[in-house]
C-alpha positions in Angstrom: 35.1 16.1 5.3 31.6 14.9 6.3 31.2 12.9 9.5 29.0 10.1 8.2 28.5 8.3 11.6 24.9 7.5 12.4 23.2 10.1 14.5 19.6 11.2 15.0 18.0 13.9 12.9 17.3 17.1 14.7 14.6 19.7 13.8 17.3 21.9 12.5 18.6 19.1 10.2 15.1 18.5 9.0 14.6 22.2 8.2 17.9 22.3 6.3 16.9 19.2 4.3 13.5 20.7 3.4 15.2 24.0 2.4 17.9 22.3 0.3 15.6 19.7 -1.4 14.0 21.9 -4.1 17.1 24.1 -4.6 19.9 21.5 -4.9 19.6 18.9 -7.7 21.8 16.3 -6.1 21.4 13.9 -3.1 25.2 13.8 -2.8 25.5 17.6 -2.6 22.8 17.7 0.0 24.6 15.0 1.9 27.8 16.9 1.8 26.1 20.1 3.0 24.4 18.2 5.9 27.4 16.0 6.7 25.3 12.9 6.3 25.4 9.8 4.1 23.4 10.0 0.9 21.3 7.0 2.0 20.5 8.9 5.2 19.4 11.9 3.2 17.3 9.8 0.9 15.6 8.0 3.8 14.9 11.2 5.7 13.5 12.9 2.6 11.2 9.9 2.1 10.1 10.1 5.8 9.3 13.8 5.4 7.3 13.1 2.3 9.5 15.1 0.0 8.9 14.5 -3.7 10.9 12.0 -5.6 13.8 13.2 -7.8 12.8 13.2 -11.5 15.3 15.7 -12.9 18.2 14.1 -14.7 16.8 10.6 -14.9 18.2 10.3 -18.5 21.6 11.3 -17.1 21.4 9.1 -14.0 19.7 5.8 -14.9 21.7 4.8 -18.0 24.0 1.8 -17.7 27.7 2.7 -17.7 29.4 1.4 -20.9 33.1 0.8 -21.2 33.3 4.0 -23.3 31.4 5.9 -20.5 33.9 4.6 -18.0 36.8 5.6 -20.1 35.3 9.1 -20.5 34.9 9.3 -16.8 38.5 8.3 -16.1 39.7 10.8 -18.6 37.6 13.6 -17.2 38.7 12.8 -13.6 42.4 12.9 -14.8 41.8 16.1 -16.7 39.9 17.9 -13.8 41.7 16.6 -10.7 43.3 19.4 -8.7 46.9 19.4 -7.6 45.9 18.5 -4.1 44.0 15.4 -5.4 40.5 16.8 -5.0 37.9 16.2 -7.7 35.5 18.9 -8.9 32.3 16.8 -9.2 30.1 19.3 -11.0 32.5 19.8 -13.8 33.0 16.0 -14.3 29.3 15.4 -14.3 28.8 18.1 -17.0 31.8 16.8 -18.9 30.6 13.1 -19.1 26.9 14.0 -19.5 25.7 12.3 -16.3 24.1 13.4 -13.1 26.2 14.3 -10.1 24.7 11.4 -8.2 25.5 8.9 -10.9 29.1 10.1 -11.1 29.5 10.1 -7.3 28.1 6.6 -7.1 30.6 5.4 -9.7 33.5 7.2 -8.1 32.5 5.9 -4.6 32.8 2.3 -6.1 36.3 3.0 -7.4 37.5 4.9 -4.3 36.3 2.4 -1.7 33.1 4.0 -0.5 31.3 7.2 0.2 33.6 8.1 3.1 36.6 8.1 0.8 34.6 10.0 -1.9 33.6 12.7 0.5 37.3 13.3 1.4 38.2 14.1 -2.2 35.0 15.6 -3.7 35.0 19.4 -4.3 32.0 21.6 -5.2 33.4 24.6 -7.1 30.1 25.9 -8.5 26.4 25.3 -8.7 25.5 22.2 -10.8 24.2 22.9 -14.4 20.7 21.6 -13.5 20.4 24.0 -10.6 21.5 27.0 -12.8 18.8 26.2 -15.3 16.0 25.6 -12.8 14.9 29.3 -12.1 14.5 30.1 -15.7 12.4 27.0 -16.3 10.2 27.9 -13.3 9.6 31.5 -14.4 6.2 31.0 -15.9 4.7 28.5 -13.4 1.6 29.2 -11.5 2.6 30.0 -7.8 -0.3 27.9 -6.5 1.1 24.8 -8.2 4.6 25.1 -6.8 5.4 22.4 -4.2 6.5 23.6 -0.8 6.2 22.9 2.9 2.7 23.5 4.2 0.9 23.1 7.5 -1.6 20.2 7.6 -5.2 21.5 8.2 -6.0 18.6 10.5 -2.9 18.0 12.7 -0.9 21.2 12.1 2.3 19.3 11.3 4.3 20.6 8.3 4.6 18.3 5.3 5.6 18.5 1.6 2.7 19.7 -0.4 2.6 19.4 -4.2 0.5 22.5 -4.5 -2.3 24.6 -2.9 -4.8 21.7 -3.6 -2.8 19.5 -1.1 -3.6 20.7 2.4 -3.6 17.5 4.5 -0.6 15.3 5.3 -0.5 11.6 4.3 -1.1 10.5 7.9 -4.3 12.5 8.2 -5.4 11.4 4.7 -4.8 7.7 5.5 -6.6 7.9 8.9 -9.7 9.4 7.2 -11.2 5.9 6.7 -11.1 5.4 10.5 -13.3 8.3 11.4 -16.8 8.0 12.8 -18.3 10.5 10.4 -21.6 9.4 8.9 -21.4 10.5 5.4 
């Protein structure tokens, strides 16, 4: 079970977040791995300049209809283990929603994220993560986002590609320079 008490982020935590961000398609799964709340993970990702999540928006942003809720309840009943744990990836695939959307809905019914993290079970990689390497096979390596060192201040930041070599702090302070262009 994750310890969701508030605590400062260490350099090791930041490195783990940066490593997991492009590989894991779910905020909830990253939060489980780092033993943090999902809101803490989202906030730290934003502070580190990691890119916004775009995968699965059609599976995540849809409003839950009564039929969707019935399908979720049926899937939870069908997949729940004998010890009461819930395999979140299978349920998300079964109901056609993102892991984060299913987790948010289950957290509401269970009484919060603390209770959800007690019963959640990750038995395999999510479907979105299994499909990602094949989709990236033909991409230009220069256009792949990754952590880079800022040319100005030497701090690491999330770069969308080889064209992006300065962090947002250095870019925004550019107007305050004394350069006479």
